[in-house]
C-alpha positions as CSV (number, residue, x, y, z in Angstrom):
1,X,-44.3,83.5,-30.3
2,X,-45.3,83.5,-26.6
3,X,-48.9,84.5,-27.5
4,X,-49.0,81.6,-30.0
5,X,-48.0,79.1,-27.3
6,X,-50.6,80.4,-24.9
7,X,-53.4,80.3,-27.4
8,X,-52.6,76.8,-28.4
9,X,-53.3,75.7,-24.8
10,X,-56.4,78.0,-24.5
11,X,-58.8,75.0,-25.2
12,X,-58.5,71.3,-24.8
13,X,-59.3,70.1,-28.3
14,X,-60.6,66.7,-29.3
15,X,-59.8,67.1,-33.0
16,X,-57.6,69.4,-35.1
17,X,-58.1,70.0,-38.9
18,X,-55.8,72.0,-41.2
19,X,-58.0,73.0,-44.2
20,X,-55.8,75.7,-45.7
21,X,-55.3,73.7,-48.9
22,X,-59.0,72.8,-49.2
23,X,-61.3,74.7,-51.6
24,X,-64.9,75.8,-50.7
25,X,-67.4,74.3,-50.4
26,X,-65.4,71.2,-49.4
27,X,-63.9,73.2,-46.5
28,X,-67.3,73.3,-44.8
29,X,-68.1,69.8,-45.8
30,X,-64.9,68.5,-44.2
31,X,-65.5,70.6,-41.1
32,X,-69.1,69.3,-40.8
33,X,-68.0,65.7,-41.3
34,X,-65.3,66.0,-38.6
35,X,-67.8,67.6,-36.2
36,X,-70.2,64.6,-36.7
37,X,-67.5,62.4,-35.2
38,X,-67.4,64.4,-32.0
39,X,-69.5,64.2,-28.9
40,X,-71.6,67.1,-27.7
41,X,-69.4,69.4,-25.6
42,X,-66.2,68.5,-27.4
43,X,-64.0,71.2,-29.0
44,X,-62.5,71.1,-32.5
45,X,-59.7,73.4,-33.8
46,X,-59.9,74.2,-37.5
47,X,-57.1,76.1,-39.3
48,X,-58.4,78.2,-42.2
49,X,-57.0,80.5,-44.8
50,X,-58.1,84.2,-44.9
51,X,-60.7,85.1,-47.5
52,X,-63.4,82.8,-48.7
53,X,-62.8,80.1,-46.0
54,X,-63.1,82.6,-43.2
55,X,-66.1,84.3,-44.8
56,X,-68.1,81.1,-45.2
57,X,-67.1,78.5,-42.5
58,X,-67.8,80.4,-39.3
59,X,-71.3,81.5,-40.3
60,X,-72.1,78.0,-41.6
61,X,-71.0,76.5,-38.3
62,X,-73.3,78.9,-36.4
63,X,-76.1,78.0,-38.8
64,X,-75.6,74.3,-38.0
65,X,-76.2,75.2,-34.3
66,X,-72.6,74.9,-33.0
67,X,-70.8,77.5,-31.1
68,X,-67.7,79.4,-32.3
69,X,-65.7,79.9,-29.1
70,X,-62.9,81.9,-30.6
71,X,-61.1,82.9,-33.8
72,X,-57.4,83.6,-33.5
73,X,-55.1,85.0,-36.2
74,X,-52.0,82.8,-36.3
75,X,-49.6,84.1,-38.9
76,X,-51.1,83.8,-42.3
77,X,-54.0,81.7,-41.1
78,X,-56.8,81.6,-38.5
79,X,-57.6,79.1,-35.8
80,X,-61.3,78.5,-35.4
81,X,-62.4,76.8,-32.1
82,X,-65.8,75.1,-32.4
83,X,-67.8,73.7,-29.6
84,X,-70.1,70.9,-30.8
85,X,-73.7,71.3,-29.6
């Protein structure tokens, strides 16, 4: 629990998305749409489910030219921190 509290404060995020209930490819579409609303240099946190979401979203983010700062396992999901480029 302490580790979770520390990691939540690891980055100052502008936007947070919880996409665990979303189905691919809409997961990446929603992430991309949210990123388009951010300014360059802002950080977004995206909560994803293991499996297909984690296999597709991080590589797609990199392909779009953004930076994945960190991926943290948080219980049964993952927190993806994205720096908009």
